N, C-alpha and C positions, 0 to 999 in steps of 0.2 A: 587418749589415743590408744586403741586396742593394739596389742601385739601378742605374738605367740612364739614359743621357744622350746626346743628340745635338743638334748645332747646325748651322745653315747660314745663309748670307747669300743672300737672294733679291733679284733685280733687279726688284722690284715694290714699290709702296707698301703700308704696313700694311693699309689697307682692302681692297686686292685680295687680299692673302694671307689676311686674315681671312675673306673671302667663300668662298675655297676650303676653309679649315680648318673652317668651321662648316657645310659642306654634307655632312652625314653620309651621306645616301643615295649620294653620288658616291664615297665612299671606295674601294669595291672597284675602281673604274675607274682610280685612280691610286696607291693604296697596295697594293703587291703582297702585303703580309702580311695584308690584311683580305679575307675572302671574302664576307661578308654583314654587313649592318647592320640595325638596327631602331630606329625612333624619330627624333626631331628634336632637334638641339642647341638648348636653351633653358635659362635659369637654373632650376635645380631639377628639370629633366627627368630621366627615367630612359631610358637607351639600352642597347642590346645590341650587342656586336661578336662576330663569329665570325672566327677567325684560322687561318692556316696552321700556326702554332706548336702549336695544340691543336685539330685538326680535329674537328668535330662537337660542340664545347662552346661554349656561349654565355657571354660575360662580361657580366653585368649591371653597369652603372655608373650613377652619378648625376653630373649636371653640377652640381657644387657651387658653382662661381663662373664667371661670364661677364662679362667687362669689356671690351667692344668698344673698340678693336681691339688691346688690349694683353695680355690674359691670360685663360686658361680653366683650370679645375681639374676633373678627373674623379676620383671616388673609387669604390672597390669592394672587396669582400672577403667575409669570413665574418661571421656575426652576432656581436654582443657585442664587436666590435672585436678579436677574437682574432687576426685577420690582415687587414690593410688595406693597399691600394695607393692611392697618391695620385699622379696624373699631372698635371704642370703644364706648360702651354704658355705661353711668354712671347714676345711680339713687341715688338721695339724698333726704332724708326726708325734707319736706318744710311745717312746720306747720302740718295740718291734711292731706296734699297732698304730692306729689312727684315731684321734679324737675328732668327732664330727659334731658340728653345731648347725642347726637349722633355725633361722629366726625370721619372723615377718613383722613388719611395721606397716601401719596404714596412716595416710595423711591426706590433706586437701580440705577444701571448704565444706564438703559434705560428710567429712569423717564423723561428725557428731550424729548426724541423721542415719547414715548407712551403718556406722559402727554399732549403734544400738541394736540394729537388726541382724548383725552378723551372728551366725551360730558359734558355739564354742568349738574352735578349731584345735584346741589343745589335744584332745584324744587322737585326732588325725596326725598331728605332729609326732606324738608318741608312737603311733602305729608305723609311721614313715621310718623313723630311726630304728625301730625294732626290726622291720622288714629289711632295711638296708644292711643292718648288722648280720642278720641271719644269712642273707644271700652272699654278702661279701666274705664272710667267714667260711661258708660252704664252698665258695669258688676259689678262695684264697690260697 
């Protein structure tokens, strides 16, 4: 089962990091892997992301869990649970700063077939946490 993971410690309190993390319309300005967004991050909301990894394709996602300022979970995939991705964002106080972890797992009957064709998302995860760190520290 493919999975991706990236972590960073940010010199800003969890509330400040959370503010940046949940401002979806601003993602293209700091996450070099995201080219366009649609929607607002709220519990149960549906959002869309367009990325450099798959230009021209929108990724529809659901904000499955939103627990300010400690965790957020996005889910997406194909119908009937045949292929599902679950991206978990975890913020943990770390002294005066915040440790952030972003992790994504894939599951479902088609994970073997689709998983083989997934691009390497690790660089995108690393870009994401680096961009989050830069903006949260500059805003913080």
